[in-house]
ZAZAKOL-961973 format. One line per field, with one value per residue (C-alpha): residue in one letter; x, z, y. Coordinates in Angstrom, 2 decimals, m for minus. Layout:
REM residues N
resn = [A  ...]
east = [X  ...]
up = [Z  ...]
north = [Y  ...]
END
This chain:
REM residues 159
resn = [M  E  N  Q  N  R  V  L  A  V  E  T  E  Q  D  V  A  S  I  T  L  R  S  L  P  E  G  H  N  A  S  A  S  I  F  E  A  F  S  D  A  G  I  S  V  D  T  I  L  K  N  I  P  I  D  G  S  W  D  L  T  V  T  V  D  R  R  D  Y  G  M  A  L  Q  V  A  Q  A  V  V  E  T  L  G  D  G  S  I  D  S  S  K  A  L  A  K  V  S  I  V  G  T  G  M  Q  N  A  P  G  Y  A  A  R  M  F  Q  A  L  A  D  A  G  I  N  I  H  L  I  T  T  S  E  I  R  I  T  C  I  I  A  E  H  Q  M  E  H  A  V  R  S  L  N  D  V  F  A  I  N  R]
east = [m0.01  1.35  2.06  1.27  m1.08  m3.77  m5.38  m4.76  m6.92  m9.24  m12.32  m15.34  m18.63  m20.61  m24.13  m25.54  m28.72  m30.40  m33.77  m34.80  m38.36  m38.55  m40.77  m42.51  m45.28  m44.40  m45.53  m44.06  m44.68  m43.45  m39.94  m41.10  m43.65  m41.12  m38.63  m41.44  m42.41  m38.94  m38.58  m41.89  m40.73  m37.63  m35.34  m32.20  m31.38  m27.86  m27.03  m29.65  m29.83  m32.72  m32.89  m35.41  m35.74  m36.81  m40.36  m41.06  m41.25  m38.49  m36.41  m35.04  m32.44  m31.48  m29.12  m30.02  m28.36  m29.12  m30.80  m33.49  m33.84  m37.13  m38.90  m37.51  m38.74  m42.30  m42.14  m41.08  m43.75  m46.45  m45.21  m45.38  m48.93  m49.85  m48.36  m50.46  m47.54  m43.99  m42.05  m39.23  m35.64  m33.57  m30.40  m29.34  m25.77  m23.80  m20.90  m19.24  m15.69  m14.22  m11.00  m10.39  m8.07  m8.01  m7.48  m8.87  m11.65  m8.98  m6.83  m8.34  m8.01  m8.77  m12.20  m10.95  m8.09  m10.54  m13.06  m10.36  m9.00  m12.25  m13.04  m9.77  m10.52  m13.71  m15.99  m19.25  m20.04  m23.72  m23.88  m21.29  m21.35  m18.72  m17.78  m15.04  m12.71  m14.18  m15.25  m17.59  m18.63  m21.40  m20.37  m21.43  m20.22  m18.67  m16.11  m15.34  m11.95  m10.70  m11.70  m9.74  m6.51  m6.94  m7.44  m4.60  m2.31  m3.33  m3.11  m0.04  m1.67  0.26  m1.86]
up = [0.01  m0.78  2.07  0.47  2.31  m0.12  2.11  0.85  3.07  6.03  5.15  7.18  6.94  9.82  10.35  9.66  10.98  10.97  10.93  11.62  10.82  13.00  12.80  9.51  8.20  5.17  1.78  m1.61  m2.08  1.24  0.25  m2.80  m0.70  1.85  m0.67  m2.74  0.48  1.10  m2.54  m2.44  0.64  m1.30  1.14  m0.23  1.44  1.69  3.38  3.20  5.36  5.24  7.63  7.74  11.19  11.91  12.57  9.14  9.77  8.67  9.65  7.35  8.40  6.32  6.78  5.74  6.11  9.67  8.01  6.78  10.03  11.17  7.85  7.52  10.83  10.00  6.75  8.51  11.08  8.47  6.58  9.70  10.17  6.62  6.76  10.00  12.31  13.23  15.28  14.76  16.15  15.23  16.00  14.86  16.32  13.91  11.47  8.78  8.84  5.83  4.63  1.04  m1.42  m4.56  m4.42  m1.02  m2.38  m3.56  m0.57  2.73  6.16  5.54  7.18  10.06  10.74  10.54  12.68  15.33  15.38  16.25  18.77  20.37  20.64  22.28  19.22  18.46  14.78  14.20  10.37  7.87  4.10  1.44  m2.14  m4.30  m2.99  0.47  3.75  5.65  9.41  10.90  14.27  17.16  15.89  19.21  18.49  14.92  15.59  17.89  15.10  12.52  14.68  15.41  11.64  10.48  13.17  12.15  8.34  8.57  6.77  6.98  8.45]
north = [m0.08  3.39  5.57  8.96  11.40  12.15  14.62  18.12  20.17  20.43  22.48  23.87  25.38  26.90  27.84  24.28  23.00  19.61  18.40  14.72  13.51  10.25  7.37  8.32  5.92  3.72  5.28  5.18  8.97  10.18  11.28  13.02  14.98  15.98  17.28  19.00  20.79  22.03  23.12  24.89  26.83  27.83  25.75  24.16  20.72  19.68  16.41  13.77  10.60  8.05  5.29  2.36  1.06  m2.52  m1.63  m0.46  3.24  5.31  8.42  11.24  13.67  16.76  19.57  23.13  26.63  27.88  31.02  28.61  26.66  28.41  27.88  24.36  23.38  24.62  22.76  19.50  19.93  20.39  17.31  15.09  16.31  15.52  12.04  11.50  10.28  10.94  13.42  15.98  16.46  19.32  21.17  24.56  24.73  22.45  22.72  20.83  19.55  17.80  16.26  16.92  15.18  13.13  9.41  8.78  6.34  4.09  4.17  2.50  4.07  7.78  7.51  5.45  7.94  10.91  9.36  8.15  11.77  13.20  10.46  11.05  14.83  14.02  15.21  13.44  13.00  13.64  12.80  11.62  11.97  11.21  11.93  10.93  13.79  14.48  13.01  15.35  15.06  17.16  18.12  20.55  24.00  24.96  21.91  22.98  24.82  21.72  19.42  21.34  21.39  17.67  16.88  19.05  17.17  13.77  14.29  16.62  19.57  22.91  25.51]
END
């Protein structure tokens, strides 16, 4: 295995909010209805996580810009009422921290190193998303700078 560090940067984004619609009833059109409602309200959704628990109901978590949090929460509550079941959890004090570099998808260990660095720093990961060039963790906003320092140290990024 090549011992090259493929992480070129640690990037951040503040002002992130998340909304989780929990225990939603099954239905083939529910996802479309939810995203149409966000779209109709002019809310851009970023991270999307859909989870299907064992009992057949499902959860959906989205992240939005904090400026859209109030409206997004209202939309989510209206959707839950329309679907007839479910609940909502939310947080408006989140941030994104990402490691960025090419070739990480073909070199094992980058996610493990990132997650271990955050764990060692006492930082809880709320959500994870990946792409070909980036691994992003959604974390508490007040821990963002500590996360950046930890990841810069682990991946030997020049500050």
